[in-house]
SEKOL-254362 format. One record per residue: z, x, y of N, C-alpha, C in turn; residue in three letters. Coordinates in steps of 0.2 Angstrom, whole numbers, padded with zeros to 4 digits, always signed. Example, Ala and Ser with C-alpha at 12.3 -4.5 7.8 and 13.67 -1.06 7.14 Angstrom:
// residues 2
+0039+0066-0028+0039+0062-0022+0039+0066-0016Ala +0035+0064-0011+0036+0068-0005+0039+0064+0000Ser 
END
This chain:
// residues 37
+0001+0008-0006+0000+0000-0001+0000+0005+0007Met -0004+0002+0010-0005+0006+0017+0003+0004+0024Arg +0003+0009+0025+0008+0009+0029+0005+0001+0037Leu -0001+0003+0036-0002-0003+0042-0003-0011+0040Thr -0004-0011+0035-0002-0016+0030+0006-0019+0031Glu +0008-0014+0030+0015-0015+0028+0018-0016+0034Phe +0017-0014+0041+0017-0014+0045+0016-0025+0049Leu +0008-0026+0046+0006-0030+0050+0009-0038+0044Gln +0009-0035+0038+0014-0042+0034+0023-0043+0034Glu +0025-0035+0039+0031-0037+0041+0031-0041+0049Phe +0028-0041+0052+0029-0044+0060+0026-0052+0059Gly +0020-0052+0053+0020-0060+0053+0025-0062+0050Glu +0032-0060+0046+0039-0062+0043+0041-0063+0047Ala +0044-0059+0055+0047-0057+0058+0046-0064+0064Val +0038-0067+0065+0036-0070+0070+0041-0076+0065Glu +0040-0077+0058+0039-0084+0054+0046-0084+0055Glu +0049-0081+0055+0058-0080+0054+0058-0083+0062Glu +0058-0078+0069+0058-0081+0074+0058-0088+0076Lys +0053-0092+0072+0048-0100+0074+0055-0102+0070Glu +0057-0099+0063+0062-0102+0061+0070-0105+0063Arg +0072-0100+0067+0080-0100+0068+0077-0103+0076Gln +0070-0103+0080+0071-0107+0084+0071-0114+0083Ala +0070-0118+0076+0068-0123+0074+0075-0125+0072Arg +0079-0121+0069+0088-0123+0068+0091-0122+0075Ile +0090-0118+0080+0095-0121+0084+0091-0126+0088Lys +0085-0129+0089+0082-0133+0092+0086-0140+0090Ala +0088-0139+0083+0091-0145+0080+0099-0147+0081Lys +0101-0141+0084+0108-0143+0083+0108-0144+0090Gln +0115-0148+0093+0117-0149+0100+0121-0145+0102Pro +0120-0142+0108+0124-0140+0111+0133-0142+0112Pro +0137-0139+0110+0145-0142+0111+0150-0137+0117Arg +0147-0139+0122+0152-0137+0126+0156-0142+0130Arg +0161-0137+0131+0167-0141+0135+0171-0140+0127Gly +0172-0143+0120+0173-0143+0117+0177-0138+0114Lys +0172-0132+0116+0175-0124+0111+0181-0124+0117Arg +0178-0122+0123+0186-0118+0128+0192-0120+0127His +0193-0125+0126+0199-0130+0126+0204-0127+0121Arg 
END
């Protein structure tokens, strides 16, 4: 396996992970006020 191919696949995986985390964060409502008490 070439290094360039590995980096390309790794970059795609990172982008997918970012989208997944963004979706998870968007689903969770913000919990402000309850935490600081």
